[in-house]
C-alpha positions in Angstrom: 112.1 98.8 166.1 113.8 101.8 165.1 113.5 101.6 161.4 111.3 104.0 158.9 108.4 102.3 157.9 109.2 100.6 154.6 112.7 98.9 155.8 110.7 97.8 159.2 108.0 96.1 156.8 110.7 94.8 154.6 112.7 93.3 158.0 109.1 92.4 159.9 108.6 90.6 156.5 111.7 88.8 156.0 112.1 87.6 159.7 108.7 85.9 159.5 109.7 83.9 156.0 113.1 83.7 157.7 111.3 81.0 159.9 109.9 79.3 157.1 112.7 79.0 155.6 114.4 77.6 158.7 116.4 79.9 160.1 115.7 82.2 163.6 113.5 85.0 162.9 116.3 87.3 164.2 118.4 86.4 161.3 116.0 87.1 158.8 115.5 90.3 160.4 119.5 90.8 160.4 119.7 90.0 157.0 117.1 92.1 155.3 118.4 95.1 157.0 121.8 94.6 156.5 120.4 94.1 152.9 118.9 97.6 152.6 121.4 99.5 154.5 123.0 102.0 152.3 126.8 101.0 154.1 127.9 98.0 156.6 126.4 98.4 160.1 128.1 97.2 163.4 126.5 94.8 165.7 125.8 98.0 168.2 123.8 99.7 165.0 122.2 95.8 164.4 120.8 95.8 168.4 119.9 99.7 168.1 117.9 99.5 165.2 115.9 96.3 165.5 115.6 96.9 169.3 117.5 93.4 170.3 120.0 91.9 172.5 123.5 92.4 171.1 124.4 89.0 172.1 121.3 87.6 170.2 123.2 89.7 167.0 126.4 88.1 167.8 125.0 84.7 167.3 122.2 85.7 164.4 125.6 87.2 162.7 127.8 84.3 163.1 125.3 81.9 161.8 125.1 84.3 158.8 128.8 84.2 158.4 128.1 80.1 158.6 125.9 80.7 155.6 128.4 83.3 153.4 125.7 85.3 153.3 127.0 88.5 155.3 130.6 90.4 154.5 133.0 91.6 156.9 133.8 95.0 156.3 136.7 97.4 158.7 136.9 101.5 158.6 139.5 103.7 159.3 140.7 104.2 162.7 137.9 101.7 164.2 138.4 98.2 165.9 134.5 97.0 165.3 133.4 94.6 163.1 130.7 96.1 160.3 128.7 93.5 158.4 127.3 94.2 155.0 125.9 91.9 151.9 126.9 91.0 148.6 125.9 94.1 145.9 124.8 91.4 143.8 121.9 89.8 144.3 123.0 86.8 141.6 125.8 86.3 143.5 123.4 86.0 147.3 120.9 83.5 145.0 124.1 81.2 144.2 125.1 81.6 147.8 121.5 80.3 149.2 121.5 78.1 146.4 124.8 75.8 147.1 124.8 76.3 150.9 121.5 74.5 150.8 122.5 71.9 149.0 125.5 71.1 150.9 123.2 71.2 154.0 120.3 69.3 152.4 120.6 67.8 149.2 123.8 66.2 149.3 123.6 64.7 152.7 120.0 63.1 151.5 121.7 61.8 148.5 124.4 60.1 150.5 121.5 58.4 152.6 119.8 57.7 149.7 123.4 55.8 148.5 124.0 54.0 151.8 120.0 52.6 151.7 120.6 51.3 147.9 123.5 49.7 148.4 121.7 47.1 151.3 120.2 44.4 150.3 116.5 44.5 151.2 115.3 41.4 153.4 111.3 41.3 152.3 109.1 42.4 149.4 108.5 45.3 151.6 111.7 46.7 151.6 112.5 45.7 147.7 108.9 48.2 147.2 110.6 51.0 149.3 114.0 50.6 148.3 112.7 50.9 144.4 110.9 53.9 145.6 114.2 55.5 146.7 116.1 54.8 144.1 113.5 57.1 141.8 114.0 59.8 144.6 117.9 59.3 143.8 117.5 59.1 140.6 115.8 62.7 140.7 117.4 64.4 143.1 120.4 62.9 140.8 119.4 64.8 137.9 118.5 68.3 139.5 121.4 67.9 141.1 123.6 67.6 137.5 120.7 70.3 136.5 122.4 72.8 139.2 125.8 72.0 138.2 125.5 73.1 134.9 122.9 76.1 135.7 125.3 77.6 138.2 128.2 77.5 135.9 126.4 80.2 133.7 127.3 83.7 133.4 124.6 86.1 135.1 123.6 87.3 131.9 123.0 84.2 130.7 120.9 82.7 133.6 118.5 86.1 133.5 117.6 85.1 130.2 117.3 81.7 130.5 114.7 82.5 133.8 113.3 85.4 131.8 112.0 82.1 129.1 109.5 81.1 131.1 107.4 78.6 129.3 108.5 79.7 126.3 111.4 77.1 127.3 108.7 74.0 126.8 107.0 76.1 123.4 111.1 75.5 122.1 111.1 72.2 123.5 108.1 71.3 121.4 109.7 72.9 118.4 112.9 70.6 118.5 110.2 67.7 118.8 108.1 68.9 115.6 111.7 69.3 113.7 112.5 65.8 114.6 109.3 64.3 114.2 109.1 66.2 110.5 112.3 64.8 110.0 112.0 61.0 110.8 108.8 61.1 109.0 111.0 62.4 105.6 113.6 59.9 106.0 113.0 56.5 103.6 112.2 53.5 105.3 114.8 50.7 104.2 111.9 48.1 104.5 109.9 49.5 101.8 112.8 49.1 99.0 111.7 46.7 96.6 
């Protein structure tokens, strides 16, 4: 690689993590390079920086474009395509979440719905269908939660994420208030 040591460490790590996330190592490295690059890069610059073939760069860029993770840019008087990533890391996070939902969660929900509509032929199928129903319910709840959260403004989302365990304390306080309100209500059965 033809990169400064700090950048090279990040690019190599992202490539390793990419393979764990289910993407090609080169795709991860290219994304990391584009993310930290001060300006858009063309395929030749990417190939030279990473020491990989131009065809590998082209295929990887197409994959990143399919994920909506890179932006195509043009420079005056240059016919080459240049690529960069969005500047806003929150936009990147939202794009990744949406793409993973479309590719992984939505198809799983569709399969579960189809299976749950079938009539079980045995007790084993009935049991399996019940368990799949529980999974379907959980994924649906997460999907509804995700739809609500993705509508939040970035500042609100950042605040929500920074709350961490404080959310649990808030819910516990709400439960205590509700419990206190119930205990102070007169019980109609005790009226004489």
